[in-house]
C-alpha positions, 0 to 999 in steps of 0.5 A: 363802541367796539365791535363784537366777535360775531361782527368781525366774523361778518366782516371776514365773510363780507364781499364788500372789501373796499367798504371794510378797508375804508372802515379800517382806514378811518380808524387808522387816520383817527389813531395816527393823524398827520399822514405819517407811516413809520418804519424801523432799521434793525436786523433778525438774528437767529442764534441757533436753528436747532429746535425739538418742536418739529412745527409742520409749518416751519422750513428753518429748523433743523433737528438735534444732531443735524450737520446743518444745525448751529449755534451762532458764535459770539463774534459772528453776532457782534459782526451782524450788529456792526452791519446793522449799526452801519446802516443805521440801526437801532436794535436787534430782533434775536430769536432761534429754535427751542435748543434742548441744552442752552441754559440760563448762563448761556442767554444771560452771557449772550445778552450782557455780552451784547449790552456791554459792547453796545449799550444803546442797542434795543434787544427785542429777544426770545419768543414766548416758546423759547422762554417757556423752554428755557424755564423748563430746562432750568426748572424756573418759573416764567416770572423768574426766567423773564427777570433774569433775562431782564437783568441781563439786558432784555428790553422787549419781547417779539410775538413769535410763536403765536401762529393762531391762538386756538388749541385746535389749530395749534394741535394740528400744525404745532402739536409740541409747542406751547398752548394758547394759554402758555403763550398768553401767560408769557406776555402777560407775565412780561407786561406785569415786569414792565416789558413791552411786547408785540403780538402776531398772527400767522394765518392761512394755515388751514384755520377757519375765519372763526379761529382768526376771530378767536385769535384776535379776541385773546389778543384784545382781552389781554391788552385790555388787562395789561396794555403791554402790546406795542404792536399787532403784526398779521402775516400769512403762512408761506408753504414752500419746503414745509410739510404743512404746505403739502396739505394746504391746498388754498394759499391766502391771497392778497384780498385775504391779507388785505381783509385780515388786516382791515378786520385786525385794525377794527377789532384791535381798538386798544393796540395803537400800531398795525404793521403792514407787511412787505416780506410776504405779500410784496411791496405793492400789496403793502402799499395798499395795506396802508389804506387798509389800516396799516400805519407801519411797514416794519424793518428793512430786514437786513437779514431774515432766515425763517420765512425765506427758508419757506420760499419768500425772498422779498428784500428792501432797503431804507431807501426803498421803504421811504419810497414805498411809503411816500408813493402810497401817499404818506410821509415816512418817519423812522421809529425804534422798536418801541414806536418812538419816532426819530425823524420828522421829515 
């Protein structure tokens, strides 16, 4: 029997961290037997850092006209993909700022060029806010926008831009960005068109525990409706170099991260994969998180620009991730963007 919102809130407020973690670990073992933890080799490619939304938690974006603004040349993107493939990569995660003048022909040309040169590469690209921005610029519905991107080669959509799915929080930290219902509508439409997507949550940005539960509830409800999410990925706000960071006096702790991960595993009983992050909490906390419900450690992140701009500079390699998993008592298995396993060893 699934837990209720009130029960999830009680778990967040509980002092029994180990007990909550043990319950989440039991769910993880049931959903992922065989003592296996997965990881991926891909690369984050930011095609532009120009953005019109000015989110207070972001240190990556540059406003229109900034001398530090860029749109990546196609040859530069090809070079990054070549480096990824040389390391055994199977896909790319490509996203950027909300550029005010790039239109559908740019995105279709970009995706088609990559698809023609790398036919087997998985293209996990363009967050919900980017898709909404593109549709608005071109006067297209969300459905038509996604359908055209799919025709050009889009394989799946990342969960970025969710932050906290509650408009009270969104208005405070990113008032120009899409609303909760708009974010959900993009993912619902993608699922209806046959695309799989991921869901994320950025916590520790001044929200309440009730806000986190509402976020989880909205994700669970949409998954009940469509079944289109492959994974849920919670991570905590990095305050350095951000305007919002000046107003956040208590950063999320390791305990907060572990409890949030565990409650997510217990509440999201309809999402198979829960990613334990090493990027923001670090490798040691990631290992502990594998006993708090996590069954995946994400990518080696050959390149990461958004969180690193906010002061987080943890790095990893395939060898390090495999060692991290083994040292935590699990068997490492490489997977692709859709969580299909490649090697059993």
